[in-house]
C-alpha positions in Angstrom: 0.0 0.0 0.0 2.8 2.4 0.9 4.5 1.6 -2.4 1.4 2.5 -4.4 0.8 5.6 -2.4 4.4 6.7 -3.1 4.1 6.0 -6.8 0.8 7.9 -6.9 2.3 10.9 -5.2 5.4 11.1 -7.4 3.3 10.8 -10.5 1.2 13.7 -9.2 4.5 15.7 -8.6 5.8 14.9 -12.1 2.6 16.0 -13.7 2.5 19.2 -11.7 6.0 20.1 -12.6 5.4 19.3 -16.3 2.4 21.7 -16.6 3.3 25.2 -17.8 2.6 27.8 -15.1 3.3 31.1 -16.8 1.1 30.8 -20.0 -1.8 32.8 -18.6 -4.2 30.0 -17.9 -5.2 30.7 -14.3 -7.3 27.5 -14.0 -4.2 25.5 -14.9 -2.1 27.5 -12.4 -4.6 26.7 -9.7 -4.6 23.0 -10.6 -0.8 22.9 -10.4 -0.9 24.7 -7.0 -3.2 22.2 -5.5 -1.3 19.2 -7.0 1.9 20.4 -5.4 0.1 21.1 -2.1 -1.3 17.6 -1.9 2.2 16.2 -2.5 3.7 18.6 0.1 1.1 17.7 2.8 1.9 13.9 2.5 5.6 14.2 2.3 6.2 16.9 4.8 4.3 14.9 7.4 6.2 11.8 6.4 9.6 13.5 6.7 8.7 14.7 10.2 7.8 11.1 11.2 11.0 9.7 9.7 13.2 12.3 11.3 11.9 11.8 14.8 11.7 8.0 14.4 15.3 7.9 13.3 16.3 9.6 16.6 14.4 6.8 18.4 16.5 4.2 16.5 19.9 5.6 17.6 20.1 3.3 20.7 20.1 0.3 18.3 23.6 1.4 17.2 24.8 0.6 20.7 23.0 -2.7 20.9 20.0 -1.3 22.9 16.3 -1.3 22.1 14.9 1.4 20.0 13.0 4.1 21.8 9.4 3.3 21.0 8.1 6.3 22.8 9.7 8.5 20.2 8.2 6.4 17.5 4.7 7.2 18.9 5.6 10.8 19.2 6.7 10.8 15.6 3.4 9.4 14.5 1.5 12.0 16.5 3.6 14.8 15.1 3.1 13.6 11.6 -0.7 13.4 12.0 -0.8 16.9 13.6 1.3 18.3 10.7 -0.9 16.7 8.1 -4.1 18.0 9.8 -2.7 21.5 10.4 -1.7 21.8 6.7 -5.2 20.9 5.5 -6.9 23.0 8.2 -4.9 25.9 6.9 -6.0 25.1 3.3 -9.7 24.4 3.9 -10.6 26.4 7.0 -8.0 28.9 8.3 -7.4 30.8 5.0 -11.0 31.9 5.1 -11.1 33.0 8.8 -10.9 36.8 8.8 -9.1 38.4 11.7 -9.8 42.1 12.5 -6.9 43.7 14.3 -7.3 47.0 16.1 -4.2 49.2 16.2 -3.9 52.7 17.8 -1.3 55.2 16.5 -0.9 57.7 19.3 1.3 60.7 18.5 1.7 64.4 19.2 1.9 65.2 15.5 -1.5 63.8 14.7 -3.7 66.8 13.6 -6.3 67.6 16.2 -9.3 67.1 13.8 -7.9 63.6 12.9 -8.0 62.4 16.5 -10.1 59.2 16.3 -9.7 58.9 12.5 -10.1 55.3 11.3 -7.9 53.9 8.5 -8.9 50.4 7.4 -6.0 48.5 5.7 -6.3 45.4 3.6 -3.5 43.9 1.4 -2.4 41.1 -0.8 -5.7 39.7 -2.0 -4.2 37.7 -4.9 -7.7 37.3 -6.3 -6.5 34.9 -9.0 -6.1 32.2 -6.3 -9.9 32.2 -6.0 -10.6 31.8 -9.7 -14.2 33.0 -10.3 -15.4 32.2 -6.8 -16.2 35.5 -5.1 -17.5 34.1 -1.8 -14.4 35.0 0.3 -13.9 38.4 -1.3 -17.5 39.3 -0.7 -17.2 38.3 3.0 -14.0 40.3 3.3 -15.8 43.4 1.8 -18.7 43.0 4.3 -16.2 42.7 7.2 -14.3 45.8 6.1 -17.5 47.9 5.7 -18.6 46.8 9.1 -15.6 48.6 10.7 -17.1 52.0 9.7 -13.9 53.2 8.2 -13.1 56.9 7.4 -10.8 55.7 4.6 -9.9 52.3 3.2 -6.4 51.6 1.8 -5.2 48.6 -0.1 -1.4 48.0 -0.1 -0.8 46.0 -3.2 -0.9 42.6 -4.9 -4.5 42.4 -6.0 -3.6 39.7 -8.6 -1.1 36.9 -9.0 0.2 37.6 -12.4 -2.4 38.8 -14.9 -4.9 41.7 -14.5 -7.9 39.7 -15.8 -7.8 37.6 -12.5 -9.4 40.7 -10.9 -12.4 40.8 -13.3 -14.7 38.4 -11.4 -14.0 40.1 -8.2 -14.4 43.7 -9.3 -18.2 43.8 -8.5 -17.8 42.7 -4.8 -14.8 44.9 -4.3 -16.7 47.9 -5.7 -18.9 47.6 -2.7 -16.2 48.8 -0.3 -17.3 52.1 1.2 -15.6 54.7 3.3 -16.4 58.4 3.9 -13.1 59.5 2.3 -12.9 56.8 -0.3 -10.8 53.7 -1.2 -7.2 54.1 -2.2 -4.8 51.5 -3.6 -1.2 51.0 -4.7 0.5 48.3 -6.8 2.5 45.4 -5.5 5.2 43.3 -7.2 2.6 40.8 -8.5 0.5 43.5 -10.2 3.0 44.3 -13.0 2.7 41.0 -14.8 6.3 40.1 -14.1 5.4 36.5 -13.3 3.7 35.7 -16.6 4.9 35.1 -20.1 3.8 37.7 -22.6 3.9 37.7 -26.4 5.2 41.2 -26.3 6.0 44.1 -24.0 3.0 45.8 -25.3 0.7 43.0 -24.2 2.2 43.2 -20.7 1.7 47.0 -20.6 -1.9 46.6 -21.7 -2.5 44.2 -18.8 -1.2 46.8 -16.4 -3.3 49.5 -17.9 -6.4 47.2 -17.7 -5.7 46.8 -14.0 -5.7 50.5 -13.5 -8.9 51.0 -15.5 -10.6 48.2 -13.6 -9.7 49.6 -10.2 -11.0 53.0 -11.3 -14.3 51.4 -12.4 -14.5 49.9 -8.9 -14.4 53.4 -7.4 -10.8 53.0 -6.1 -8.2 55.8 -6.5 -4.8 54.4 -7.3 -1.8 56.4 -6.0 0.9 55.6 -8.5 3.8 57.8 -7.2 1.2 60.4 -6.3 -0.3 62.0 -3.2 -3.9 62.9 -2.2 -4.8 65.2 0.6 -7.6 64.2 3.0 -9.4 67.1 4.8 -11.2 66.8 8.1 -12.4 70.0 9.8 -9.6 72.5 9.7 -6.9 69.9 9.3 -5.5 67.7 6.6 -3.2 64.7 6.1 -1.2 63.7 3.1 -1.9 60.1 1.8 1.1 59.2 -0.3 1.2 56.1 -2.6 4.3 54.7 -4.3 4.6 52.0 -6.9 6.5 48.9 -5.8 9.9 49.6 -4.1 11.5 46.6 -2.6 14.5 44.4 -2.0 16.2 42.2 -4.6 14.9 40.4 -6.7 11.7 42.5 -6.7 11.9 45.3 -9.3 11.7 48.9 -8.4 8.9 50.9 -10.1 8.3 53.5 -7.4 9.7 57.0 -6.5 9.0 58.5 -3.2 10.4 61.9 -4.2 8.1 61.9 -7.2 5.1 61.1 -5.1 5.9 63.8 -2.5 8.9 66.1 -3.2 8.9 68.0 0.1 9.4 65.0 2.5 10.8 67.2 5.3 7.8 69.5 5.6 5.5 69.4 8.7 2.4 67.8 7.0 1.3 64.6 8.7 1.9 61.9 6.1 0.7 58.4 5.7 2.7 56.4 3.2 1.4 53.4 1.3 4.3 51.3 0.2 3.9 47.6 -0.6 7.2 46.1 0.5 8.3 46.9 4.1 11.9 46.7 3.0 11.3 50.2 1.6 10.7 51.5 5.1 13.7 49.8 6.5 16.0 51.0 3.8 14.8 54.5 3.0 12.6 55.9 5.8 13.5 54.4 9.2 16.3 56.3 11.0 16.2 59.0 8.3 15.7 62.2 10.3 15.3 64.4 7.2 12.2 62.5 6.2 9.0 63.3 8.0 6.7 60.4 7.4 5.2 59.4 10.7 3.3 56.4 9.5 3.9 53.9 6.7 1.6 51.0 5.7 2.9 47.9 3.9 2.0 44.3 3.1 3.9 41.8 0.9 5.2 39.3 3.5 2.0 37.3 4.1 4.0 36.2 7.2 4.9 33.5 4.7 1.3 32.2 5.4 2.7 30.6 8.6 2.5 32.0 12.1 2.6 30.0 15.3 2.7 31.7 18.8 3.7 35.0 17.2 6.6 33.5 15.3 6.9 33.2 11.5 9.6 32.0 9.1 9.1 35.4 7.4 11.3 36.8 10.1 14.2 35.1 8.5 13.8 37.4 5.4 12.0 40.5 6.8 12.7 41.9 10.2 9.4 43.8 9.8 7.2 40.9 8.7 3.9 41.7 10.5 2.5 44.1 13.0 3.6 47.5 14.3 7.2 48.7 14.2 9.0 52.0 15.0 12.6 53.2 14.7 14.7 54.2 17.7 13.0 57.4 18.6 9.5 56.5 17.1 9.9 59.3 14.6 8.8 56.8 11.9 6.3 54.0 12.4 5.3 51.1 10.2 2.4 48.7 10.2 2.7 45.5 8.1 -0.5 43.8 7.2 0.0 40.1 6.6 -2.5 40.1 3.8 -5.9 38.4 3.1 -5.1 36.1 0.2 -2.7 33.3 -0.6 -0.2 32.7 -3.4 1.9 29.6 -4.1 0.7 27.7 -1.1 -3.1 27.7 -0.9 -3.2 27.7 2.9 -2.6 29.9 5.9 -1.2 27.9 8.8 -1.9 30.5 11.5 -1.4 33.9 9.8 -5.2 34.3 9.3 -6.4 36.8 6.6 -6.1 40.3 8.1 -8.1 43.4 8.2 -6.4 46.2 10.1 -8.3 49.0 11.8 -5.8 51.8 12.5 -7.1 54.6 14.7 -5.1 57.8 14.9 -4.9 59.4 18.3 -3.5 62.8 19.2 -1.5 62.9 22.4 -0.8 65.9 24.6 2.3 67.9 23.7 
């Protein structure tokens, strides 16, 4: 039985690897994704069992009995791993988590005390195909937060803009008093798909921009919009993707807002948190009190507040500040999935950011 199971799994793996994944067929991409995940859930659990069980066999090298307690522990760990991976795929990736965050600062304008910014990120709508169930639930959950403004911090598709088409209608229902704003993430430029020509790729990007406009969203592509409340205002800055290698740089902070040292309270939307680490944090000549990012997904794995994403990104999820808290960053771990169709921990996130003015 084990032999036939192994043969079946490896045939599945070979078929998955043989199917083209950059030819624009989203249905085929989803098929490959699930085939690879089935293989991974079986063999990751198996390797955990084998690793622990081998430790239990070490005493046999010295003429002693194998440790059968470890063999039982190995079996339990393997079952838990297999169950956790499928729980993450079938249940947890649809369990929306609303996180409440307060940004309390002296430089918050008085008339923005209590202002509510709702952030969502990394929807990767192509992963859902034409099924809009989850996206519709997410929209309802966002609207229920009574936001003053909604911001989306990039990666609305996996590789091609037409992945967004089925989801445009539910996403157009997002509503906030001061509107819905978005920026582009690294997946939104079509860099992960094969194109017949550069023109075709550019047309896909332009379609994404037109589609978001038709949804009532305002894209901030290296631009700034001012939001007014009472006698005060804040600058909402949006840059195109700026990140670490190998992700391409399309954005320009100086183009988006030339006077970075002025006293205006600024909120920056920048997809990759590496931009904040490299170019904003610890830079005293840049006055951007709050930046909002996504991108990391917490690698779609988070247990007890720890994630493997920390190995790549020191700012992988949650609220961060530099040494004197001049600059703050919030990293939303996203709502969708890409590559691995699961969230083991790291549940889909809606962030409600409330600005608070503190006494001077």
